[in-house]
C-alpha positions in Angstrom: 0.1 0.1 -0.1 1.4 3.3 -1.0 1.4 6.5 1.1 -1.4 8.0 -1.1 -3.4 5.0 -0.6 -3.1 5.0 2.8 -4.0 8.7 3.2 -7.1 8.1 1.1 -8.2 5.1 3.2 -7.8 7.0 6.5 -8.9 10.4 5.2 -12.0 9.7 3.3 -13.9 8.1 6.2 -12.7 10.8 8.5 -14.0 13.4 6.1 -17.3 11.6 5.8 -17.6 11.6 9.6 -16.7 15.3 9.8 -19.3 16.3 7.1 -21.9 14.2 9.1 -21.2 16.1 12.2 -21.5 19.4 10.5 -24.7 18.5 9.0 -26.2 17.3 12.3 -25.1 20.5 14.0 -26.7 22.5 11.1 -29.9 20.4 11.3 -30.0 20.9 15.3 -29.7 24.6 14.8 -32.5 24.9 12.4 -34.7 22.6 14.5 -33.9 24.7 17.4 -34.7 27.9 15.8 -38.1 26.5 14.6 -39.1 25.3 18.1 -38.2 28.7 19.6 -40.4 30.3 16.9 -43.2 27.8 17.7 -42.8 28.5 21.5 -43.1 32.2 20.9 -46.3 31.6 18.8 -47.9 29.5 21.3 -46.9 32.0 24.2 -48.6 34.7 22.1 -51.7 32.6 21.6 -51.9 31.6 25.3 -51.6 35.3 26.3 -54.5 36.1 24.1 -56.5 33.5 25.6 -55.5 34.4 29.1 -56.9 38.0 28.3 -60.1 36.7 26.9 -60.7 34.5 29.9 -60.0 37.3 32.2 -62.3 39.6 30.3 -65.0 36.9 30.5 -64.6 36.6 34.3 -64.9 40.3 34.7 -68.1 40.3 32.7 -69.6 37.4 34.7 -68.7 38.9 37.8 -70.6 42.2 36.8 -73.6 40.0 35.9 -73.5 38.2 39.2 -73.2 41.6 41.1 -76.2 42.8 39.2 -78.3 39.6 39.7 -77.5 39.6 43.5 -78.4 43.3 44.0 -81.8 43.1 42.4 
């Protein structure tokens, strides 16, 4: 086996592993970004729902006060 063959035999698998690692890191970062965006959307929607529930609670409290007074 010549030196060039040895370098190719050792270098190509190493290069393939490094490319695989870099691809995994890239995909992980992309997934992390998408999850953060989804979390932000869900938090926003939950805040809206919480506001609507608080508004409904206030309205029901006023109705209950009116019913108990009369």
